[in-house]
C-alpha positions as CSV (number, residue, x, y, z in Angstrom):
1,M,21.2,24.7,33.3
2,R,24.8,23.4,33.3
3,T,25.8,26.3,35.5
4,R,24.3,29.7,36.6
5,F,27.6,31.5,36.4
6,L,27.8,33.7,33.4
7,S,31.5,33.4,32.9
8,K,31.4,29.6,33.0
9,L,28.8,29.4,30.2
10,T,29.5,29.5,26.5
11,N,28.3,32.5,24.5
12,G,25.7,30.2,22.8
13,E,24.4,29.2,26.2
14,V,24.0,32.8,27.3
15,E,22.2,33.7,24.1
16,E,19.8,30.7,24.5
17,Y,19.1,32.0,28.1
18,L,18.5,35.5,26.9
19,N,15.9,34.2,24.4
20,R,13.7,33.3,27.4
21,N,14.8,35.5,30.4
22,D,16.7,38.6,31.3
23,I,17.7,38.3,35.0
24,I,21.3,38.6,36.3
25,Y,22.6,38.7,39.8
26,V,25.8,40.6,40.5
27,P,27.4,39.9,43.9
28,V,29.7,42.8,44.8
29,G,32.5,41.8,47.1
30,V,35.5,43.0,49.0
31,T,38.9,41.7,49.8
32,E,39.7,42.6,53.4
33,T,41.1,41.3,56.7
34,H,38.4,39.0,58.2
35,G,39.8,37.4,61.3
36,A,40.5,33.7,60.9
37,L,38.5,33.5,57.6
38,P,39.9,34.1,54.1
39,L,40.1,37.7,52.8
40,D,37.4,37.0,50.3
41,S,34.9,35.7,52.8
42,E,32.3,38.4,52.3
43,T,32.7,38.1,48.5
44,V,32.0,34.4,48.8
45,L,29.0,34.9,50.9
46,A,27.4,37.3,48.4
47,E,28.3,34.9,45.5
48,A,26.7,31.9,47.3
49,I,23.5,33.8,48.1
50,A,23.3,35.2,44.6
51,L,23.7,31.6,43.2
52,K,20.8,30.4,45.3
53,M,18.7,33.4,44.3
54,A,19.5,32.7,40.6
55,E,18.5,29.0,41.0
56,E,15.1,30.1,42.6
57,S,14.3,32.6,39.8
58,D,16.0,31.3,36.7
59,G,18.7,33.9,36.7
60,L,22.4,34.0,35.9
61,V,25.2,35.2,38.1
62,L,28.1,37.6,37.2
63,H,30.7,36.8,39.9
64,N,34.4,37.6,40.4
65,L,33.9,41.2,41.6
66,P,36.0,41.1,44.8
67,Y,37.7,44.6,44.8
68,F,35.5,47.4,46.2
69,F,35.5,49.9,49.1
70,P,36.5,48.0,52.3
71,G,36.0,50.7,54.9
72,G,38.3,50.9,57.9
73,T,40.0,47.5,57.4
74,I,42.8,49.0,55.3
75,V,44.9,48.7,58.5
76,G,45.2,45.0,57.5
77,R,47.9,44.6,54.8
78,G,45.8,42.0,53.1
79,T,43.0,44.4,52.5
80,V,42.7,45.8,48.9
81,Q,41.5,49.5,48.8
82,M,39.1,50.8,46.2
83,S,37.5,54.2,46.5
84,V,33.8,54.6,46.6
85,K,33.7,56.8,43.4
86,D,36.0,54.4,41.5
87,G,33.9,51.5,42.5
88,M,30.7,53.2,41.4
89,A,32.2,54.1,38.0
90,Y,33.3,50.5,37.5
91,L,29.9,49.0,38.4
92,D,28.2,51.6,36.2
93,K,30.2,50.4,33.2
94,I,29.3,46.8,34.0
95,A,25.6,47.6,34.5
96,K,25.4,49.4,31.2
97,S,27.2,46.6,29.4
98,L,24.8,44.0,30.8
99,L,21.8,46.1,29.8
100,N,23.2,46.4,26.3
101,Q,23.5,42.6,26.1
102,G,19.9,42.1,27.2
103,F,20.0,41.7,31.0
104,R,17.3,44.2,31.8
105,R,16.6,42.9,35.3
106,Q,19.8,43.3,37.3
107,I,20.1,42.6,41.0
108,Y,23.2,43.6,43.0
109,I,23.9,41.6,46.1
110,T,26.3,42.5,49.0
111,S,27.2,41.1,52.4
112,H,29.7,43.9,53.3
113,G,28.6,46.7,55.6
114,P,29.9,49.8,53.8
115,A,29.0,48.4,50.3
116,H,25.9,50.5,50.2
117,M,28.0,53.6,49.7
118,T,29.1,52.2,46.4
119,V,26.1,50.3,45.1
120,S,23.2,52.5,46.2
121,G,24.5,55.5,44.4
122,M,25.3,53.5,41.2
123,V,21.8,52.0,41.2
124,R,20.1,55.3,41.5
125,D,22.3,57.1,38.9
126,F,21.9,54.2,36.5
127,F,18.1,54.5,36.7
128,D,18.0,58.3,36.2
129,E,20.3,58.0,33.2
130,T,18.8,54.9,31.5
131,K,15.2,54.9,33.0
132,V,15.7,51.1,33.7
133,P,15.2,50.1,37.3
134,I,17.8,47.7,38.8
135,L,17.8,46.5,42.4
136,Y,20.3,46.5,45.2
137,M,19.8,44.0,48.0
138,D,22.0,44.2,51.1
139,V,22.0,40.8,52.7
140,I,21.5,42.1,56.2
141,K,18.7,44.5,55.2
142,A,17.1,41.8,53.1
143,G,17.2,39.4,56.1
144,E,15.4,42.1,58.2
145,A,12.8,42.6,55.5
146,A,12.1,38.8,55.4
147,N,12.0,38.6,59.3
148,F,15.1,36.4,59.1
149,N,17.6,36.9,62.0
150,L,20.8,36.8,59.9
151,M,23.2,38.1,62.5
152,D,22.9,35.0,64.7
153,S,24.0,32.8,61.8
154,F,26.3,35.2,59.9
155,H,29.5,33.2,60.5
156,D,27.9,29.9,59.8
157,M,26.5,31.3,56.5
158,T,29.9,32.6,55.6
159,I,31.5,29.2,56.1
160,G,28.6,27.6,54.4
161,A,29.0,29.8,51.4
162,Y,32.4,28.2,50.8
163,K,30.6,24.8,50.8
164,V,28.0,26.0,48.4
165,L,30.8,27.1,46.0
166,G,32.8,23.8,46.5
167,R,35.6,25.6,48.3
168,L,35.2,24.6,51.9
169,E,38.8,23.5,52.3
170,D,39.8,27.2,51.7
171,V,38.6,27.9,55.2
172,P,41.7,27.2,57.4
173,L,41.8,25.4,60.7
174,N,43.6,26.2,63.9
175,V,44.6,29.7,63.0
176,P,46.4,31.2,66.1
177,E,45.3,34.4,67.7
178,S,47.3,37.4,66.5
179,H,47.3,41.1,65.5
180,S,44.8,40.0,62.9
181,V,42.8,37.3,64.6
182,T,40.7,37.2,67.8
183,Y,38.2,34.6,68.9
184,D,37.1,36.8,71.9
185,V,34.2,39.2,71.2
186,G,35.2,41.2,74.3
187,H,38.7,41.8,72.8
188,M,37.1,43.0,69.6
189,L,34.7,45.4,71.4
190,A,37.5,46.8,73.6
191,G,39.5,47.5,70.4
192,M,36.6,49.2,68.8
193,G,36.1,51.3,71.9
194,K,39.5,52.9,71.3
195,N,38.2,54.5,68.1
196,P,36.3,57.7,68.8
197,G,34.9,57.5,65.3
198,N,32.5,54.8,66.6
199,L,30.8,57.5,68.7
200,L,29.9,59.4,65.5
201,G,29.0,56.4,63.3
202,K,25.6,56.2,64.9
203,Y,24.4,59.4,63.2
204,A,24.3,57.9,59.7
205,Y,25.2,54.5,58.1
206,Q,28.5,53.0,59.3
207,S,31.4,54.3,57.2
208,G,29.0,56.8,55.6
209,A,28.8,58.8,58.8
210,V,32.5,59.5,59.4
211,G,35.9,58.4,58.1
212,S,37.8,56.2,60.5
213,Y,40.0,53.1,60.7
214,F,40.1,50.1,63.0
215,N,42.6,50.2,65.8
216,E,44.0,46.9,64.7
217,P,42.8,44.3,62.1
218,S,41.5,41.9,64.8
219,D,39.0,44.5,65.8
220,H,37.0,44.1,62.6
221,M,35.5,40.7,63.4
222,A,35.8,38.0,66.0
223,T,35.5,34.8,64.1
224,P,34.8,31.1,65.2
225,L,37.7,28.9,66.2
226,L,37.7,25.9,63.9
227,K,39.9,23.1,65.2
228,T,38.9,20.1,63.1
229,P,37.4,19.3,59.7
230,E,34.4,18.0,61.5
231,Q,33.8,21.4,63.3
232,R,34.2,23.2,60.0
233,E,31.7,20.9,58.3
234,T,29.2,21.4,61.2
235,H,29.4,25.2,60.8
236,A,29.1,24.8,57.0
237,E,26.0,22.6,57.1
238,A,24.3,25.0,59.4
239,G,25.3,27.9,57.2
240,V,24.0,26.2,54.0
241,H,20.7,25.6,55.7
242,A,20.5,29.2,56.8
243,I,21.3,30.5,53.3
244,N,18.6,28.3,51.8
245,E,16.1,29.5,54.4
246,L,17.0,33.1,53.8
247,V,16.5,32.8,50.0
248,K,13.3,30.9,50.5
249,A,12.0,33.6,52.9
250,L,12.8,36.3,50.4
251,D,10.7,34.7,47.6
252,M,12.9,35.7,44.7
253,P,10.3,34.9,42.0
254,S,8.1,37.6,43.5
255,I,11.0,40.0,43.8
256,V,12.0,39.7,40.1
257,E,8.4,40.0,39.0
258,T,8.0,43.2,41.0
259,L,11.2,44.5,39.4
260,R,9.6,43.9,36.0
261,Q,6.5,45.7,37.2
262,V,8.5,48.7,38.2
263,D,10.0,48.7,34.7
264,V,6.6,48.6,33.1
265,Y,5.2,51.3,35.4
266,T,8.2,53.5,34.5
267,K,7.8,53.0,30.7
268,D,4.0,53.1,30.5
269,T,3.0,55.6,33.2
270,I,5.9,57.8,34.2
271,L,7.7,58.5,31.0
272,P,4.6,59.4,29.0
273,K,3.6,61.9,31.7
274,Y,7.0,63.3,32.7
275,G,9.4,62.2,30.0
276,A,10.3,65.7,29.0
277,N,11.1,66.7,32.6
278,L,13.3,63.5,32.9
279,G,15.3,64.2,29.8
280,V,13.6,61.8,27.5
281,R,13.2,63.0,23.9
282,P,9.7,62.6,22.4
283,P,9.5,60.1,19.5
284,Q,10.2,61.7,16.1
285,V,7.2,61.8,13.7
């Protein structure tokens, strides 16, 4: 295809695609302080991975969704706040619109820790209301499922994602340390240790356990120091390789086929047996 991004296609191209397939990937992002990397770095990572997934499974990508719940990074004035419930409602409207247009297999991708609070609830409520299964894939959890150690290459993948999208020069060089930026993991951990909320976060899932904020923006993430274009390119090349390896390990054709099977199972097995209990009206004779 000319492009996999829905918004870059013409309507005619989308209709031609929907005549043969029904898969769309929806990377859900965030705009937040992220050390020496741009505010949209976790959005870009999700978009690049979604693009590679779409290429592997003949899907499209609905991108440009960068404003969702950020968690404790609102202490950085570049962070854009969105509540969990508002984000869920917005995604639900998008999911229903996509379904109405013919995208029955929808896969939501995130690379942001607290994103599960928004996306998981939407995915489940959407299924209970429409009886159509859609899938949420958290990049870190997906890596674990594929026995892929993503954390060792997370920063390279983030920088590589900009290269995948043709935006590598958006990653700045020689950013000085500041209130917002640290290159020292020890400094980051010391700052996080000042927040008693971190003692409670272990009892559930990150921001889903207790509400708290970072002590200062630099505590969110220690990022790599990039001094030269060559260093940036080296990180990017390693990151692109890691993204490709992750997507290959996941086997997206099998995942989208399994999602189709869940849909068939729901329609052919569950709804005929339990449809009345699930609020499905019997067909009119």
